[in-house]
N, C-alpha and C positions, 0 to 999 in steps of 0.2 A: 504494500500500500504506500503510495507516494503522498506523504503529509504536506509537502511543500507546494504541491501543485493541485490542491484540492479545489474542486469546483463548488461554487455556491449553489445550493439546491433550493428551489421553491418548495415549500412544504405542502402547498395546495395542489400543484399539478406535476411535481417532480421534474420540471424543466431545470436544466443546469446552466450556470453562468460563470464566466471567468472572473468577474469583479463584483464587489459589493454594490457599486453604482448601477451596474446592469440589473442586478437582482432587485434593487430598490425601485428602479424605473419600471421593471416588469410588475412588481407588486402594486405599485401605484396605478399604472395604466391598464393592466389586464384584470386584476382582482379588486381594484379600488380599495386596497388595504391601507390602513392608517400607518404612517411612519412614526416611530417613537424617537423623540429627541432627548439627548442627555441634557439635564438641567444645568450642568456646570459649564460645558463647552459648546453645546448645540449640535454635536455630532449626531447623525441620523442612523437609526437601526430599524430593521424590519421586525425584529422580535424583541420583546421586553427582556427575555433572558440574556440576549446579547448586550443590551444596554446595561443591565445589572452587572454583567461580567466586566464590561468596559469601566463602569464607575468604580468597581472594587479595585481593578488593576491600575487605572490611570489616576484616580482621584483619592486613592487610599492615603497618600501622604498628607493631604489636606485634612482628612478626618483624624489622622494621628495627631496632628498639631492641635486640633480642637480638644482632644481628650487628654492632652498633656497636662498633668496636674501641676507641673513646675511653673507653668505660665500664669497661674492664678495665685493670689496672695494666700498665705497660710490662714486657714480658718480659725486657728487657735489664737492668732494675733488679734488684739483688740484694736479698735479704731484709733484709740489714743497711742498705742504702740506704733502704729504705722505713721501717724502724724509726727511723733517724736523722732522716728527714724528719718523722715524727710527733712525735718527742721533742725537736726542736730548740728549742722554746719553753720547755722545762722547765729549771730552774736546778739545778746541782749543789750550790749553797750551801744547806745546811740549818741 
């Protein structure tokens, strides 16, 4: 089986295409199928499963940054502790 030259297959009529663009054009014009867009980058997909795979693969780094706990202040610090940390370099002598 040649994984590098796989043809894109329409799941409705089993017709095969060499590019994703050809498959999307076929799905739109022959089957009047709705195309799914990635909400992050706008890339188009014929199937929702392909969009989900793309989002996990391509946009996973962005999701990791969102869940990074180090980017948020420590919940154990009080508001006053954070204010004190920010103002410790200021002098009270005017």
